[in-house]
ZADREN-869305 format. One line per 2 residues: number of its first residue (from 0); their letters; for each residue x negated, y negated, z of N, C-alpha, C. Coordinates in steps of 0.001 Angstrom, whole numbers, always signed. Each point is the difference from the previous one (the first is absolute). Layout:
! ZADREN-869305
NUM	a	X,Y,Z,X,Y,Z,X,Y,Z | ...
! end
This chain:
! ZADREN-869305
0	ms	+25949,+3221,-1715,-178,+1316,-277,-1291,+603,+906 | +45,+946,+414,-1141,+334,+971,-697,+1263,-662
2	ae	-1149,+264,+452,-1024,+1040,-443,+380,+1556,+537 | +979,+341,-653,+596,+1256,+115,-966,+1169,-256
4	pi	-118,+976,+1142,-1109,+1116,-454,+839,+1019,-1005 | -963,+489,-857,+583,+957,-1110,-522,+1380,+328
6	at	+476,+939,+307,-524,+1357,+123,-680,+416,-1423 | -1246,+410,-52,-474,+274,-1139,-871,+1605,+401
8	ph	-390,+840,-988,-866,+1067,+279,-1234,-482,+396 | -517,-1208,-330,-1438,-379,+510,+167,-626,+1303
10	gp	+999,-137,+634,-253,-661,+1482,+1530,-535,+381 | +129,-502,+1365,+1004,-358,+177,+430,-1452,-507
12	wc	-749,-932,-459,+250,-1384,-647,-709,-224,-895 | +743,-686,-1149,-641,-511,-975,+1001,-1266,-464
14	pd	-640,-1144,-552,+794,-1094,-619,+978,+564,-841 | +1131,-739,+12,+1139,+437,-962,-393,-323,-1560
16	pm	-75,+821,-850,-417,-287,-1287,+895,-1062,-771 | +1221,+172,+576,+788,-1305,-905,-405,-1393,+449
18	rq	-251,+50,+1250,-398,-1651,+652,-1235,+13,-268 | -962,+804,-220,-1420,-201,-465,-33,-506,-1419
20	qr	+1086,+770,-828,+265,-690,-1657,+423,-1406,+290 | +946,-249,+662,+284,-1249,+51,-744,-1018,+839
22	ad	-940,+473,+583,-876,-911,+550,+538,-976,+1158 | +1088,+648,+645,+694,-816,+1088,-96,+355,+1431
24	yt	-979,+509,+261,-399,+91,+1607,-301,-1149,+554 | +94,-398,+1160,-234,-1402,+457,-1021,+444,+1315
26	le	-311,-1224,+973,-810,+435,+1163,+985,+248,+1156 | +1260,-256,-85,+668,+691,+792,+183,+1436,+20
28	dl	-107,+663,-1510,-66,+1470,-306,-1392,+535,+819 | -840,-511,-156,-1441,+203,+169,-167,+404,+1704
30	la	+741,-1257,+577,+210,+111,+1542,+743,+1217,+610 | +946,+551,-752,+936,+977,+114,-344,+1205,-192
32	lp	-1438,+240,-447,-281,+1295,-761,-112,+867,+1309 | +179,+1518,-361,-9,+923,+1286,-1411,+166,+567
34	dd	-223,+678,+896,-1085,+247,+492,-876,+866,-972 | +935,+1131,-679,-937,+950,-957,-280,-732,-1197
36	ap	+246,-1167,-302,-534,-585,-1240,-1436,-152,-71 | -458,+240,-1137,-1774,-197,-288,-35,-1488,+96
38	rv	-1275,-308,+146,-155,-1567,-49,-199,-498,-1444 | +910,-1053,+37,+235,-501,-1374,-188,-1589,+123
40	el	-316,-633,-1101,+265,-1506,-222,+1105,-51,-794 | +428,-1557,-56,+1257,-175,-710,-659,-1054,-745
42	vg	+485,+214,-1390,-582,-739,-1289,+1039,-421,-814 | +471,-1237,-25,+1232,-327,-1040,+932,+973,+156
44	gv	+449,+551,+1211,+1279,+746,+124,-236,+1222,-155 | -1296,+668,-175,-280,+1349,-225,-631,+386,+1203
46	lq	+304,+1099,+593,-934,+709,+968,-1022,+632,-621 | -1319,-202,+424,-1226,+644,-475,-625,+691,+1295
48	vt	-178,+1367,-254,-540,+764,+881,-1575,-333,-135 | -630,-238,+1101,-1453,-164,-173,-700,+1176,+522
50	ps	-1098,+119,-1142,-795,+1316,+157,-758,+35,+1439 | -351,+1265,+517,-794,-4,+1313,-1341,-503,-119
52	pt	-379,-1093,+735,-1419,-381,-20,-1023,+1279,+344 | -1127,-202,-545,-1053,+931,+276,-660,-308,+1348
54	lg	-900,+855,+257,-599,-165,+1480,-722,-1051,-251 | -837,-352,-730,-990,-1154,-307,+839,-1361,+105
56	hq	+1070,-87,-889,+910,-1015,+162,+383,-407,+1298 | +535,+977,+829,+357,-154,+1148,-814,-265,+1251
58	ni	-1309,+215,-71,-988,-252,+809,-649,-1631,-464 | -90,+94,-1042,-108,-1689,-385,+1011,-961,+879
60	ss	+1242,+534,-252,+1129,-904,+430,-94,+103,+1408 | -260,+1028,+905,+34,+115,+1447,-1132,-838,+181
62	ml	-1324,+45,-435,-1018,-895,+322,+300,-1306,-275 | +408,-284,-704,+277,-1388,-604,+954,-650,+1098
64	wl	+1231,+652,+238,+875,-232,+1174,-865,-441,+1325 | -591,+1051,+423,-574,-105,+1130,-1176,-1209,+63
66	wl	-836,-159,-903,-646,-1088,-145,+751,-1432,-83 | +931,-258,-691,+982,-908,+165,+503,-305,+1282
68	rn	+502,+1156,+708,+636,-20,+1241,-941,-675,+1025 | -1263,+266,+158,-1254,-92,+628,-577,-1656,-27
70	na	+248,-488,-1446,-651,-1276,-282,+924,-1014,-398 | +1283,+303,-27,+956,-1113,-454,+297,-956,+1021
72	pp	+223,-1017,+124,+276,-1044,+1018,+1292,+338,+407 | +310,-157,+1343,+1174,+30,+729,+1528,-34,-787
74	hl	+104,-1119,-995,+1220,-335,-501,+211,+801,-1371 | -795,+1011,-240,-14,+1131,-800,-131,+1293,+252
76	ra	+1010,+723,-474,-164,+1410,+400,-97,+1038,-1333 | -645,+872,+113,-204,+1005,-1112,+1235,+1188,-68
78	aq	+166,+574,-1078,+1091,+1122,-127,-550,+825,-1143 | +657,+1247,-282,-176,+561,-1005,+1394,+812,-433
80	av	+85,-150,-1337,+1126,+921,-518,+1455,-587,+345 | +207,-1411,+383,+1053,-616,+265,+751,-501,-1106
82	gl	+1124,+89,-214,+846,-484,-1156,-30,-1586,-179 | -94,-452,-1249,+272,-1357,-74,+827,-291,-1058
84	rl	+896,-749,+349,+1270,-483,-979,-507,-1308,-767 | +81,+372,-1102,-161,-811,-1330,+1168,-627,-804
86	sh	+985,+581,+496,+1289,-537,-693,+1164,+829,+300 | +1076,-103,+24,+1391,+955,+231,-245,+1335,-385
88	nt	-769,+254,-1187,-1,+1456,-305,-1596,+414,-367 | -1035,-919,+815,-1362,+649,-339,-720,+5,+1289
90	sr	-571,+863,+672,-694,+217,+1049,-1225,+884,-132 | -1145,-660,+358,-1306,+859,-178,-651,+304,+1227
92	qp	-1081,+825,+281,-283,+554,+1100,-1631,-460,-70 | -573,-1107,+339,-1344,+0,-132,-743,+820,+694
94	dv	-1245,+629,-91,-753,+835,+477,-336,-583,+1596 | -455,-1369,-91,-316,-531,+1261,+485,-1442,-171
96	ll	+437,-468,+1202,+161,-1507,-444,+30,-893,+1469 | -152,-1131,+184,-203,-723,+1138,+1477,-982,+101
98	hr	+642,+188,+812,+1121,-1105,+71,-106,-681,+1344 | +1021,-1051,-13,-39,-886,+1250,+414,+454,+1498
100	ag	-947,-340,+823,+552,+885,+1382,+1408,-99,+538 | +626,-1111,-530,+1484,+84,+674,+947,+928,-711
102	va	-412,+664,-969,+902,+1022,-582,+628,+1226,+795 | +1233,+53,+498,+493,+830,+762,-408,+1590,-423
104	sv	-575,+717,+1124,-646,+1294,-292,+1208,+1372,-643 | +1316,-436,+185,+894,+1036,-475,+424,-205,-1286
106	rs	-784,-1083,-789,+362,-315,-1545,-977,+1362,-682 | +798,+420,-959,-668,+1161,-722,-245,-871,-1556
108	il	+408,-995,-454,-95,-953,-972,-256,-1176,+209 | -1017,-504,-517,-321,-1458,+289,+377,-1099,-1225
110	rp	+63,-1169,+191,+419,-953,-889,-1619,-639,-778 | +61,-439,-895,-1584,-327,-382,-135,-1264,+685
112	ed	+578,-891,+741,-522,-887,+659,-506,+404,+1217 | +338,+1135,+401,-727,+856,+1303,-1383,+331,-227
114	vv	-449,+273,-1494,-1240,+733,-301,-851,-1297,-219 | -1129,+306,+301,-1264,-946,-52,-1107,+727,-1396
116	la	-93,+1300,+456,-953,+864,-1053,+640,+1344,-424 | +160,+351,-1151,+510,+1284,-435,-1541,+756,-676
118	ve	+4,+1144,+427,-1310,+1043,-527,+577,+1057,-717 | -396,+225,-1055,+276,+1165,-913,-1493,+733,-206
120	iv	+78,+1478,+335,-1161,+664,-326,+683,+863,-1067 | -1012,+21,-1134,+292,+482,-1308,-112,+1328,+13
122	sp	+1045,+681,-493,-145,+1410,-30,-36,+609,-1250 | -289,+1046,-687,-53,+482,-1505,+1365,-220,-598
124	gt	+1060,+801,+688,+1289,-193,-459,+643,-1145,+151 | -370,-1204,+349,+834,-1299,+48,-1057,-882,-227
126	rr	-1037,-45,-723,-817,-1046,-532,+565,-1290,-453 | +1007,+190,-1272,+490,-944,-493,+872,-1022,+777
128	id	+882,+905,+1151,+777,-563,+891,-784,-919,+951 | -1178,+752,+634,-525,-819,+1241,-1164,-1082,-814
130	rf	-237,+141,-1155,-860,-1016,-678,+810,-1392,-582 | +1080,+506,-554,+790,-1070,-752,+1305,-289,+554
132	ak	+964,+888,+267,+1222,-13,+136,+168,-802,+1655 | -508,+802,+993,+436,-495,+1280,-759,-1333,+335
134	pg	-1168,-506,-523,-798,-1279,-101,+909,-993,-271 | +511,+381,-1359,+1031,-1061,-595,+1109,-228,+1028
136	ey	+595,+993,+527,+1202,-105,+644,-406,-706,+1363 | -918,+461,+692,-427,-716,+1101,-285,-1651,-185
138	aa	-661,-17,-878,-434,-1466,-317,+1338,-902,-300 | +1008,+664,-942,+1132,-679,-253,+1023,-277,+1104
140	sg	-269,+765,+1311,+872,-87,+1161,-874,-1058,+804 | -961,-169,-248,-736,-1223,+953,-1126,+600,+935
142	ip	-208,+983,+66,-1032,+847,+1101,-1453,-931,-169 | -429,-393,+652,-1140,-1107,-239,-1400,+1009,-311
144	ff	-7,+1057,+495,-1378,+895,-271,+525,+1286,-295 | -954,+486,-880,-83,+1447,-652,-1115,+406,-19
146	wr	-318,+1526,+413,-1257,+590,-405,+284,+1394,-366 | -881,+267,-1220,+231,+1279,-519,-1193,+803,+304
148	ie	+0,+1318,+328,-1132,+612,+456,-230,+1299,-1121 | -949,+94,-502,-462,+1277,-1092,-540,+840,+943
150	qe	+45,+1381,-368,-614,+729,+461,-1163,+867,-751 | -883,+720,+484,-931,+502,-660,-813,-640,-968
152	pv	-1063,-869,+396,-72,-457,+1317,+955,-1109,+487 | +149,-196,+1332,+853,-1041,+541,-734,-1164,-342
154	hv	+1121,-774,-379,-299,-1573,-855,+1158,-748,+467 | -267,-1187,+564,+1470,-760,+778,-283,-1297,-976
156	ya	+1244,-302,-529,+243,-1205,-921,+1181,-731,+607 | -708,-1385,+539,+1098,-872,+743,+368,-1072,-807
158	yr	+1244,-238,+230,+788,-982,-813,+997,-885,+1060 | +106,-1254,-652,+922,-1072,+664,+829,-714,-1172
160	ig	+1280,-402,+491,+687,-201,-678,-424,-1536,-707 | +38,-404,-1333,-428,-980,-370,+711,-946,-854
162	dr	-676,-891,-744,+1114,-952,-634,+319,+434,-1410 | -731,+881,-654,+336,+846,-1262,+1296,+519,+76
164	vg	+829,-194,-1113,+1224,+438,-196,+259,+1140,-1086 | +754,+822,+58,+318,+991,-1138,+785,-506,-948
166	pg	+251,+587,-859,+1115,-181,-1126,+1221,-462,+481 | +527,+619,+1019,+1389,-187,+384,-188,-1100,+1138
168	ge	-761,-689,+198,-410,-1181,+1181,-198,+559,+1396 | -372,+1303,+82,-372,+629,+1339,-1355,-387,+136
170	rq	-309,-101,+1523,-1412,-206,+265,-688,+1584,-67 | -1426,-335,-134,-693,+1343,-113,-1042,-26,+881
172	ye	-651,+1184,+306,-1215,+13,+828,-1318,-409,-668 | -1002,-582,+645,-1127,-352,-640,-1235,+842,+1012
174	lv	-929,+614,-532,-897,+680,+826,-1074,-955,+595 | -142,+316,+1408,-1066,-864,+505,-1004,+866,+576
176	ad	-131,+1115,+198,-1072,+681,+393,+10,+1452,-681 | -885,+684,+7,+82,+1469,-140,-1316,+542,+301
178	ga	-29,+1339,+400,-1588,+612,+290,+293,+1482,+394 | -1162,+789,+103,-107,+1319,+396,-668,+117,+1313
180	dv	-491,-1206,+224,-914,-200,+1371,+658,-765,+1200 | +378,-1001,-382,+611,-1121,+1172,+942,-737,-610
182	ie	+1050,-449,+559,+1030,-701,-434,-81,-1286,+1169 | -307,-977,-538,+124,-1377,+754,+885,-916,-316
184	lt	+1041,-626,+762,+1009,-750,-433,+343,-1104,+1243 | +308,-1153,-241,+653,-631,+1012,+1653,-52,+309
186	ep	+550,+538,-1080,+1534,+233,+11,+285,+1474,-98 | +908,+353,+588,+1171,-447,+1029,-680,-316,+1294
188	fd	-1347,+602,+72,-522,-531,+1372,-1710,+245,-424 | -759,-128,+1002,-1432,-205,-492,-451,+1576,+214
190	ik	-316,+475,-1231,-50,+1647,-444,-1251,+200,-348 | -880,+997,+955,-1219,+402,-549,+75,+1578,-50
192	lp	+680,+755,-1109,+336,+1419,+202,-1212,+864,-659 | -701,+450,+532,-943,+1307,-739,+952,+942,-421
194	va	-268,+174,-1449,+867,+990,-696,-315,+1395,+653 | -1165,+174,+492,-325,+1417,+474,+941,+229,+1346
196	ei	+572,-940,+701,+891,+290,+921,+1730,+451,-302 | -116,-223,-1623,+1265,+529,-163,-54,+1139,-931
198	tp	-1355,+555,-11,-239,+965,-1125,+1,+1386,+861 | +684,+1233,-790,+37,+991,+893,-1302,+695,-167
! end
């Protein structure tokens, strides 16, 4: 099956309602979306349109990407809003991520083993997803580090995968640092991040 476009009065493309109801979209469908499709994530076989981010959200994202780009060691690369394959029918787009340097630049969807750090900047419309769903999915897929950034005021929460397991036997993140002034970490590299440098 492919993600065939459907003409609607609201625009040139939207997900097929029957396929949405059946929840049978796959990663291959996501890769085959037309150019005029909105930005979507694939969650359990359902295409979910992601809300347009605020200016503040985008500023934090861009400033963090630039900070990581300038400070990460050569074996790590920073990226923004790149797809992350979590299963055959689930793909998320972290706001910022650090991936291993060997990943081909033509890739639009990365594998969990490519990613060292996933970052989500919490938005008003996606609080529960950013605070609970995505960290759980990232931890279950084995991504070693996760940061959650709250806005107004900007506050960074840094997590690493721990030994604690959830009710289904999946590994979970453990908080290792948080702050609104400076974040100091030794993993995934030696980090001393003044929060003011990612605050619009």
